[in-house]
C-alpha positions in Angstrom: -18.1 -2.1 -3.5 -15.3 -2.6 -6.0 -13.6 -6.0 -6.2 -9.8 -5.9 -6.6 -7.7 -7.7 -9.0 -5.2 -10.1 -7.3 -1.6 -10.5 -8.3 0.8 -13.1 -6.9 4.5 -12.7 -7.1 7.2 -15.3 -6.4 10.6 -14.1 -5.0 12.3 -11.9 -7.5 16.1 -11.7 -7.2 16.7 -10.3 -3.7 13.0 -9.2 -3.2 11.1 -11.9 -1.2 7.5 -10.8 -2.0 4.9 -12.4 0.2 4.8 -16.2 0.3 0.9 -16.5 0.1 -0.9 -13.2 0.1 -1.6 -11.4 -3.2 -1.3 -7.8 -4.0 -4.8 -6.2 -4.3 -5.4 -3.7 -7.1 -8.6 -1.6 -6.8 -9.2 0.4 -10.0 -11.1 3.7 -10.0 -12.4 3.5 -6.4 -12.6 7.3 -6.3 -14.2 8.9 -9.3 -12.7 11.8 -11.3 -15.3 14.2 -10.0 -14.2 13.8 -6.3 -12.8 17.3 -5.5 -10.0 16.2 -3.0 -9.1 12.6 -3.6 -6.2 12.9 -1.1 -8.5 13.9 1.7 -11.1 11.2 0.6 -8.4 8.5 0.7 -7.3 9.7 4.2 -10.9 9.6 5.4 -11.5 6.1 4.1 -8.2 4.8 5.5 -8.8 6.4 8.9 -12.4 5.1 9.1 -11.0 1.6 8.5 -8.5 2.0 11.3 -5.4 2.2 9.1 -2.7 4.4 10.6 0.6 6.2 10.0 -0.9 8.0 7.0 1.4 9.9 4.8 1.3 12.0 1.6 4.2 11.6 -0.9 5.0 9.4 -3.9 6.7 6.1 -4.3 10.5 5.7 -4.1 12.3 5.4 -7.5 14.3 2.4 -6.1 13.1 -1.1 -5.4 12.2 -1.7 -1.8 9.8 -3.7 0.4 8.6 -3.6 4.0 9.2 -6.4 6.5 7.1 -5.1 9.4 3.9 -3.9 7.6 1.4 -4.4 4.9 0.9 -1.1 3.0 -2.0 0.7 1.3 -1.2 3.1 -1.6 -4.1 5.4 -2.7 -3.3 7.2 -5.9 -4.7 10.7 -5.1 -3.4 12.6 -8.2 -1.7 12.0 -11.4 -0.5 8.8 -12.9 2.6 6.5 -12.7 4.1 3.3 -13.8 5.0 1.2 -10.7 7.1 -1.9 -10.8 5.4 -4.3 -8.4 6.9 -7.6 -7.3 10.6 -6.9 -7.5 13.0 -6.6 -10.5 11.2 -9.4 -12.4 7.7 -8.2 -11.3 5.0 -6.5 -13.3 4.8 -2.9 -14.4 1.4 -1.4 -13.5 0.0 1.8 -14.8 -1.9 3.5 -11.9 -4.1 6.6 -12.1 -5.8 9.0 -9.7 -8.5 7.1 -7.9 -6.8 3.7 -8.0 -5.6 1.9 -4.8 -3.2 -0.9 -4.1 -2.6 -3.0 -1.0 0.8 -4.6 -0.8 1.4 -7.4 1.6 4.6 -7.3 3.6 7.6 -8.3 1.5 6.2 -7.1 -1.8 8.8 -5.2 -3.8 7.7 -1.9 -5.3 9.3 1.2 -7.0 8.3 4.0 -9.3 9.5 3.7 -12.9 8.0 7.1 -13.9 5.2 9.4 -13.0 3.4 12.6 -13.9 4.5 15.8 -12.2 1.3 15.9 -10.1 1.6 12.2 -8.9 0.5 12.0 -5.2 0.0 8.9 -3.1 -1.7 8.6 0.3 -0.2 5.6 2.2 -0.8 3.9 5.5 -0.5 0.7 7.5 -2.7 -1.5 9.6 -2.8 -0.8 13.4 0.3 -2.2 15.2 2.4 -2.4 12.0 5.3 -0.1 11.1 7.0 0.2 7.8 10.7 -0.2 7.6 12.5 0.2 4.2 14.3 -2.9 3.1 16.7 -2.6 0.1 18.5 -5.9 0.4 17.7 -9.6 0.6 15.7 -10.7 3.6 17.2 -12.8 6.4 15.5 -16.0 7.6 14.2 -14.1 10.6 12.7 -11.4 8.3 11.1 -14.0 6.1 9.4 -15.5 9.2 8.1 -12.0 10.1 6.8 -11.4 6.6 5.0 -14.7 6.6 3.5 -14.4 10.1 2.5 -10.7 10.1 -1.2 -10.6 11.0 -3.8 -10.1 8.3 -5.5 -6.7 8.9 -8.9 -6.7 10.5 -10.2 -4.3 7.9 -9.9 -3.5 4.3 -8.5 0.1 4.0 -11.3 1.2 1.7 -14.4 -0.8 2.9 -13.7 -1.7 6.5 -14.5 -5.0 8.1 -16.6 -6.3 5.3 -14.3 -5.4 2.5 -12.7 -7.7 -0.1 -9.2 -7.7 1.6 -10.7 -9.4 4.7 -12.3 -12.2 2.7 -9.5 -12.7 0.2 -6.6 -12.6 2.6 -8.2 -14.6 5.4 -9.7 -17.4 3.2 -6.9 -17.6 0.7 -9.8 -17.6 -1.9 -8.1 -15.5 -4.5 
């Protein structure tokens, strides 16, 4: 089981980021010899109970989600993603990597290869909206109180997300 890197982000201009949950960055969770990484990520996410799965990329504009935590499995290609809002961190991601963004975390695609493909999804009962402006006080309360998922999208109920996000031991 791969352990993720954890990244904390303070509010960045109009992007709230999450007040206490870190972004989780899992590197090379799917090897290069996996024939269909998109299907493999979908199987892992479904087995962990994550829903609303989609195939696409990452928007080229800064945004965040108020009503959902989000998993991004990099199925093909590579990209530079700006995570954490305008003053956040540029991350290079490659096929086989996976990120879990807590609600409120800003993200955008700075650039990508032509074959860049992401498999995304959300914990049960959470639904992604697309916020492109500062959060209201009510939205900040929703972000801070959104339940921690019962499962890690890659490793299920015993995965690192569960331990890291529930204990605050990052």
